[in-house]
C-alpha positions in Angstrom: 85.9 109.4 14.0 83.4 110.5 16.6 82.1 114.0 16.3 83.7 116.6 18.6 81.6 117.5 21.6 81.2 121.0 22.9 80.2 122.2 26.3 76.7 122.8 25.2 76.3 119.1 24.3 77.4 118.1 27.8 75.4 120.7 29.7 73.0 118.9 32.0 69.6 120.1 33.3 69.9 121.6 36.8 68.5 118.5 38.5 70.9 116.2 36.7 74.1 117.9 37.7 76.2 115.5 39.7 79.3 116.3 41.8 81.4 113.6 43.3 83.8 113.9 46.3 87.4 114.3 45.3 90.2 113.8 47.8 93.9 113.8 47.2 97.2 114.8 48.5 98.6 118.1 47.3 101.5 117.3 45.0 103.5 120.2 46.4 102.6 119.7 50.0 102.0 115.9 50.6 102.3 116.3 54.4 99.1 118.4 54.5 95.8 116.8 55.4 94.0 115.5 52.3 92.1 118.3 50.6 88.3 117.8 50.2 86.3 119.1 47.3 83.4 118.2 45.0 84.0 117.7 41.3 81.7 117.6 38.3 83.5 116.2 35.2 83.1 117.8 31.8 80.8 120.6 32.8 80.8 124.2 34.0 78.2 124.4 36.7 76.3 127.5 37.7 76.3 128.6 41.3 72.7 127.6 41.9 73.6 124.1 40.7 76.6 124.0 43.1 74.3 125.1 46.0 72.0 122.2 45.1 74.9 119.8 45.3 75.9 121.3 48.7 72.5 120.6 50.1 72.9 116.9 49.2 76.3 116.8 51.0 74.8 118.2 54.3 76.3 120.6 56.8 79.8 122.0 56.4 79.4 122.9 52.7 78.5 126.4 51.4 78.5 129.9 52.8 77.4 130.7 56.3 77.3 127.1 57.5 75.0 126.1 54.6 72.4 128.7 55.2 69.9 128.4 52.3 69.0 132.1 52.1 71.7 134.7 51.5 71.5 138.2 53.1 69.5 140.8 51.2 72.7 142.6 50.0 73.9 139.3 48.5 70.6 138.7 46.8 71.0 142.1 45.1 74.6 141.3 44.3 73.6 138.1 42.5 71.4 140.2 40.2 74.4 142.0 38.8 75.5 140.8 35.4 79.2 140.6 34.8 80.4 141.7 31.4 82.6 138.9 29.9 86.2 139.5 30.9 88.7 138.8 28.2 91.3 136.3 29.4 94.6 138.1 28.5 97.0 137.0 31.3 97.5 134.0 33.4 99.4 133.8 36.7 101.3 131.0 38.5 102.4 131.7 42.1 105.1 129.9 44.0 107.5 130.1 46.9 111.2 131.2 47.2 113.0 127.9 46.7 110.7 126.7 43.9 111.1 130.1 42.2 114.9 129.6 42.2 114.4 126.0 40.8 112.2 127.4 38.0 114.9 130.0 37.1 117.7 127.4 37.1 115.7 125.1 34.8 114.3 127.9 32.7 110.9 126.1 32.8 107.8 125.5 34.8 107.3 121.9 35.7 104.1 120.0 35.9 102.9 118.2 39.0 100.5 115.2 39.5 97.2 116.6 40.5 94.0 114.5 41.0 90.9 115.1 38.9 87.9 113.0 38.1 88.1 111.4 34.6 85.4 108.9 33.5 84.1 109.0 37.0 87.3 107.8 38.6 90.1 109.8 40.5 93.1 110.1 38.3 96.3 112.1 38.6 97.2 114.3 35.7 100.7 115.8 35.2 99.7 119.5 34.7 101.0 123.0 35.3 98.2 125.1 36.8 97.6 128.7 36.0 94.8 131.1 37.0 93.3 134.2 35.4 95.2 137.4 36.3 93.5 140.8 36.2 96.0 143.7 36.5 95.2 146.4 39.1 94.0 149.0 36.5 91.6 146.5 35.0 90.4 145.4 38.4 89.7 149.0 39.5 87.7 149.6 36.3 85.7 146.4 37.0 84.9 147.5 40.5 83.7 150.9 39.3 81.4 149.3 36.7 79.9 146.9 39.1 79.3 149.7 41.7 77.4 151.7 39.1 75.3 148.6 38.3 74.7 148.0 42.0 73.5 151.5 42.5 71.0 151.1 39.6 69.7 147.7 40.9 69.1 148.7 44.5 66.7 151.5 43.6 66.3 155.2 44.3 65.9 155.0 48.1 69.2 153.1 48.7 70.9 155.2 46.0 70.0 158.3 48.0 71.7 156.8 51.1 74.8 156.1 49.1 75.2 159.8 48.2 75.9 160.5 51.9 78.9 158.2 52.0 82.4 159.5 52.8 85.1 159.0 50.2 86.6 156.3 52.4 83.2 154.5 52.7 82.6 154.8 49.0 86.0 153.2 48.3 85.2 150.4 50.8 81.9 149.8 49.0 83.6 149.8 45.6 86.2 147.3 46.8 83.3 145.0 48.0 82.1 144.7 44.4 85.1 142.4 43.5 87.1 141.3 46.5 87.4 137.5 46.1 90.8 135.8 46.5 90.7 135.1 42.8 91.3 138.8 42.1 93.5 139.7 45.1 97.0 141.0 44.5 98.0 138.8 47.5 98.4 135.0 47.4 98.4 132.2 49.9 100.7 130.2 47.7 103.9 132.2 47.8 105.6 135.6 47.1 106.6 135.1 43.5 104.0 135.5 40.8 104.7 134.7 37.1 102.3 136.5 34.8 102.3 135.7 31.1 99.9 136.5 28.3 97.8 133.4 27.5 98.8 133.6 23.9 102.5 133.4 24.9 101.8 130.2 26.9 99.7 128.7 24.2 102.3 129.4 21.6 105.1 127.9 23.7 102.9 124.8 24.4 102.0 124.5 20.7 105.7 124.5 19.6 107.0 122.2 22.4 104.2 119.7 22.9 101.9 119.8 19.8 104.4 119.6 17.0 103.2 123.0 15.7 99.5 122.1 15.7 97.0 124.0 17.8 96.5 122.9 21.4 93.0 121.6 22.3 91.1 123.4 25.0 88.5 121.3 26.8 86.0 121.6 29.7 87.8 119.6 32.4 85.0 120.3 35.0 83.9 122.2 38.0 85.6 121.9 41.4 83.8 123.3 44.5 85.3 123.8 47.9 83.4 125.3 50.8 83.2 128.7 49.1 85.4 128.6 46.0 83.9 127.3 42.7 86.6 126.7 40.1 86.0 126.2 36.4 88.9 124.1 35.1 90.0 124.3 31.5 92.3 121.5 30.2 94.9 122.3 27.5 96.4 119.3 25.8 98.1 118.1 22.6 95.9 117.1 19.6 97.9 113.9 19.5 96.5 112.9 22.9 93.2 111.1 22.6 92.7 110.4 26.3 90.3 113.3 26.7 88.1 112.9 23.7 85.1 112.3 26.0 85.4 115.8 27.4 83.7 118.6 25.5 85.7 121.4 23.8 85.1 125.0 24.9 81.7 126.3 24.0 81.5 129.8 22.5 78.2 130.2 24.4 79.7 129.1 27.7 81.6 130.8 30.5 84.7 131.0 28.3 82.9 131.9 25.1 83.5 134.2 22.1 84.9 133.0 18.9 88.7 133.6 18.6 88.9 135.1 22.1 88.9 133.4 25.4 86.6 135.2 27.8 85.4 134.5 31.3 81.9 135.3 32.7 82.0 134.6 36.4 78.8 134.9 38.4 80.4 136.0 41.6 83.6 138.0 42.2 83.1 138.7 45.9 83.3 136.5 49.0 83.0 139.0 51.8 80.2 141.5 52.3 80.8 144.1 55.0 77.8 146.2 54.1 74.1 145.4 54.6 70.7 146.7 53.4 68.6 147.8 56.3 65.5 150.0 56.4 65.9 151.1 52.8 69.5 152.2 53.4 73.0 150.9 52.9 74.9 150.5 56.2 78.2 149.1 57.4 77.8 145.9 59.3 78.5 146.0 63.1 81.9 145.7 64.6 82.7 142.9 67.0 85.4 141.9 69.5 87.7 139.0 68.7 90.7 138.1 70.8 90.7 141.5 72.3 90.6 143.3 68.9 87.8 145.1 67.2 87.0 143.5 63.9 84.5 144.1 61.0 81.8 141.5 60.7 80.7 140.3 57.3 78.6 137.8 55.3 80.2 135.1 53.2 79.3 134.0 49.7 80.4 131.7 47.0 83.0 133.0 44.5 84.2 131.9 41.1 87.7 131.1 40.0 89.1 130.1 36.6 92.0 127.7 36.3 93.9 126.4 33.2 95.7 123.1 33.4 98.4 122.6 30.8 98.9 118.9 30.3 102.6 117.9 30.5 102.8 114.1 30.2 106.2 112.6 30.4 107.6 116.1 30.0 110.2 118.0 32.0 108.0 121.1 31.9 107.1 124.1 29.8 110.3 125.8 28.7 110.0 129.6 28.9 113.6 130.7 29.3 115.3 132.3 32.2 115.2 135.8 30.8 111.5 135.7 29.9 110.7 134.2 33.3 112.5 137.1 35.0 110.8 139.6 32.7 107.4 138.2 33.7 107.7 137.7 37.5 106.7 140.1 40.3 106.7 140.0 44.1 103.5 139.7 46.0 102.3 139.8 49.6 101.1 136.7 51.3 97.4 136.2 51.9 95.8 134.5 54.9 97.5 132.1 57.3 100.7 130.7 55.8 100.7 127.8 58.2 97.6 126.4 56.5 99.3 126.2 53.1 103.1 126.0 53.5 104.4 123.3 55.9 107.3 121.8 54.0 110.7 122.7 55.5 112.0 124.1 52.2 108.8 126.2 51.6 108.4 129.5 53.4 107.1 133.0 52.9 109.3 136.0 52.7 108.3 139.6 52.8 107.3 141.3 49.6 110.4 143.5 50.0 112.7 140.4 50.3 111.0 138.8 47.3 111.5 142.0 45.2 115.2 142.1 46.3 115.7 138.5 45.2 114.1 139.1 41.9 116.3 142.1 41.2 119.4 140.1 42.3 118.5 137.4 39.8 117.9 139.9 37.0 121.4 141.5 37.7 122.9 138.1 36.9 121.6 137.9 33.4 
């Protein structure tokens, strides 16, 4: 039997990292234009590697139209080290009708999503989840990063920060971790299921692994214009289709023996402040469609996604009661028309979503 590979075995030198275009119809919204991304199989790329790949692709990729040099405040932000975040909870967000389908079945189904495997596009039947950081943990993270930021910028800028109002200080703190990956809002629906990763892995182990431990592998890195996703594949040890992929490396972005941690390089995508003349200042306001708006700089941001492999399976059974115990209403983020176009999919208000959840709980 071939020796098991780890992510460190598969890690390429910077100039050897290769990302390939990946296009495919969204399994939930096939009427949408085909999504466009770059994918590197079996490796978690750093942001500087992704930026090198963007240069090869030409204009239209990367922040600020592909500008090679980020603004000074982003250069400082990139020097902040993120303490590894323990992955405790995962989230799965959906819309009203699919929420009701999930409750009726008592399970979350898998969908065929395209990935690159052995260099070729291939649909995998998976249930996709992302890292969830509860609001108290997110607030603590922002405060820690702001303290590091104040230390990195030096005494002159620190002195200018002391004159900030409480509102400005709060805005600056929010900028330390404001990416869509951490937002309490979502573009994918108003119903967010949040489970501890141990609960999901235990259910998967019992239902799809015959009691054996699931295998966690480095599926790869997927990059959109600004979002850089590290994909982790979870599959049964009985399945040998993914033996060519490395297992999670304790020294990688999801390292630490016995605990799954995530070490993102960037947790912010919008920078509304700037460094100018040795001081920290809000960026200028501008007029857009008759309204005054805040200008900002864009930057790459990390996301982490877990794909539970569900081949020939009707889904991961979690039970109606547990599903209702682990769901919460959330606001929409961004332009819903860019995500939801199917007649049966629509946003509702957060209040309406909460009302529907309470109504379903009352029927238990």
